Structure formats: structure tokens, C-alpha cells
C-alpha positions in Angstrom: -27.8 -49.0 -23.9 -26.6 -51.9 -21.8 -28.7 -54.6 -20.3 -26.3 -55.2 -17.4 -27.8 -53.7 -14.2 -24.3 -53.2 -12.5 -23.0 -50.9 -15.2 -26.3 -49.1 -15.5 -26.3 -48.3 -11.7 -22.7 -46.9 -12.0 -23.6 -44.6 -14.8 -26.7 -43.1 -13.2 -25.4 -42.9 -9.6 -22.2 -40.8 -10.2 -23.0 -37.2 -9.6 -21.6 -34.5 -11.8 -18.5 -32.8 -10.3 -19.4 -29.4 -8.7 -17.0 -26.6 -9.3 -15.3 -25.3 -6.1 -16.0 -21.6 -5.7 -14.0 -19.8 -3.0 -14.9 -16.1 -2.5 -12.1 -13.7 -2.9 -11.5 -12.0 0.5 -11.5 -8.3 0.7 -8.2 -6.6 1.9 -9.7 -5.8 5.3 -10.9 -9.4 5.8 -7.7 -11.1 4.6 -5.9 -13.3 7.0 -2.2 -12.5 6.7 -0.5 -15.9 6.8 2.4 -15.4 4.4 5.9 -14.3 5.4 7.4 -11.3 3.6 11.1 -10.3 3.4 13.0 -7.4 1.9 16.2 -5.5 2.1 16.2 -1.8 2.9 19.2 0.6 2.5 20.0 4.2 3.6 23.5 5.8 3.5 25.9 3.0 4.4 23.3 1.0 6.4 21.6 -2.2 5.3 18.6 -3.9 6.9 17.3 -7.3 6.2 13.6 -7.4 7.2 11.4 -10.4 7.7 7.6 -9.8 8.3 5.6 -12.7 9.9 2.0 -12.6 11.1 1.9 -11.6 14.7 1.1 -9.1 17.4 3.3 -6.2 16.1 6.6 -6.6 17.9 9.7 -5.1 16.2 13.1 -6.6 17.0 16.3 -5.2 15.6 19.4 -7.2 16.0 17.8 -9.3 18.8 16.9 -6.1 20.7 13.4 -4.5 21.1 13.1 -1.4 18.9 12.6 1.0 21.9 15.9 -0.1 23.3 17.8 -0.3 20.1 16.8 3.2 18.8 17.5 5.8 21.5 15.4 8.6 20.0 11.6 8.4 19.9 11.4 10.0 16.5 13.5 7.1 15.0 11.0 4.6 16.5 8.2 6.6 14.9 10.0 6.6 11.6 10.5 2.8 11.7 6.8 2.2 12.4 5.5 4.8 9.8 5.0 2.2 7.0 2.5 0.4 9.2 0.6 3.6 10.0 0.4 4.6 6.3 -1.0 1.2 5.2 -3.1 0.8 8.4 -1.6 -2.6 9.1 -0.2 -1.8 12.6 -0.2 -4.8 14.9 -0.7 -7.4 12.3 3.0 -8.3 11.7 6.0 -9.2 13.8 9.2 -7.7 12.4 12.7 -9.2 12.7 15.5 -7.1 11.4 19.2 -7.7 11.0 20.7 -4.2 10.6 24.4 -3.4 10.0 26.6 -0.5 8.9 26.3 3.2 9.4 24.9 4.8 12.5 21.6 4.6 14.3 19.8 7.1 12.1 20.9 5.4 8.9 19.9 2.0 10.3 16.5 3.4 11.2 16.0 4.7 7.7 17.1 1.4 6.3 14.7 -0.5 8.5 11.8 1.8 7.4 12.8 1.2 3.7 12.9 -2.6 4.3 9.6 -2.7 6.0 8.0 -0.6 3.3 9.4 -2.9 0.5 8.2 -6.0 2.3 4.7 -4.5 2.8 4.6 -3.5 -0.8 4.7 -7.2 -1.7 1.2 -7.8 -0.1 -0.8 -6.2 -2.9 -1.0 -3.2 -5.3 -3.0 -1.1 -2.9 -0.3 -1.1 -0.2 2.3 -0.5 -2.8 0.5 2.6 -4.1 0.0 4.0 -0.5 3.7 3.5 0.3 4.8 4.9 -3.0 2.7 8.0 -2.5 4.2 8.5 0.9 7.7 8.3 -0.6 8.8 5.3 1.5 9.8 3.0 -1.4 12.6 5.4 -2.6 16.1 4.7 -1.4 17.9 7.7 0.2 21.1 7.4 -1.7 23.0 10.3 0.0 26.3 9.0 1.2 29.4 10.6 2.6 31.8 11.5 -0.1 35.3 10.1 0.3 38.4 12.2 1.0 40.6 12.7 -2.0 44.4 12.6 -1.8 46.1 16.0 -2.0 43.1 17.7 -0.4 42.1 18.5 3.1 38.8 16.7 2.8 36.2 15.5 0.3 35.8 19.0 -1.2 38.0 21.2 0.9 41.4 22.1 -0.5 44.6 23.0 1.3 45.2 26.8 1.5 47.0 28.0 -1.6 50.0 30.3 -1.0 51.5 32.1 -4.0 54.6 33.0 -2.1 
């Protein structure tokens, strides 16, 4: 090849690049480092949900969930997406909820948490979909129409 010893030493001393192989972590071993956000809705309520890795605290409108929701069943409903996906205690949840009442806001928070958790991977999405938590509850109060007593009720008809 070449008679120059400097070039010959450079050619023989450079090691071949080794491919970097990183093992794919299993779902149970994965370190949750990403932040997930989603919007949940129910009736007239809207909840903007942000999930960050943490100890599992849930804060709705800068108030702990146990104080914000007066009924224990509503607190259970809000935490149910974590129970279904077995991810309880891995995420801190910050929620900005508005509109409607307490029950509608709790349903909106549950929908938002479920939508945010479904972004993690397909397995969590399938679990939440099977539990029916990704479907929006679109039932809203029907508006009152003019010339009527209510949304459906009519004024009493008198022939004479």
C-alpha cells in the first residue's frame, strides 16, 4: 500500500464503529419521564389534564381532589383510569376544570385522564377502551324553546 508509517498506523489503529444496542424496556420496567396532556369533556364541563411523573397527587383547580369533590364516589370515578391501567401512584395530575357542576367536572376529569393515559402505548389504550373510559358522555341538557313551558313540555291546551 503505502510506505509512509504514519498513514499505515492510522489505518490499522482505528477500530470499526460498534453499533449501539439499547434494549427495549418492558412496560412494567419503563421509567415514565414524559408529560402527557389531554382534554376531557362531559355534559357542559371541560377539563384540561396534565400528567407528569410523580407520586400520584391529583389537584383540580389548585385544590386537592378530596376537597374539590365532596362525594367519595366522584373521587373514585376520577382515579378509576389509573386502577384499570395499574398505573396508580406513578403520575401527578394537574387539572383545570370549568363549566357544569361537580359531577360533570368529575366525569370530564376522568375522560381527560383516560385520554392522556392512552397516549402512553397501545396496551393502555386497549384497556381504557374496553372499560369504556375513552368515550365522551355527550348527554347535555336540552334548551328551552320559545312558546313552550320547557324543553319538551308544552303549555296546557284549552279548546274553549
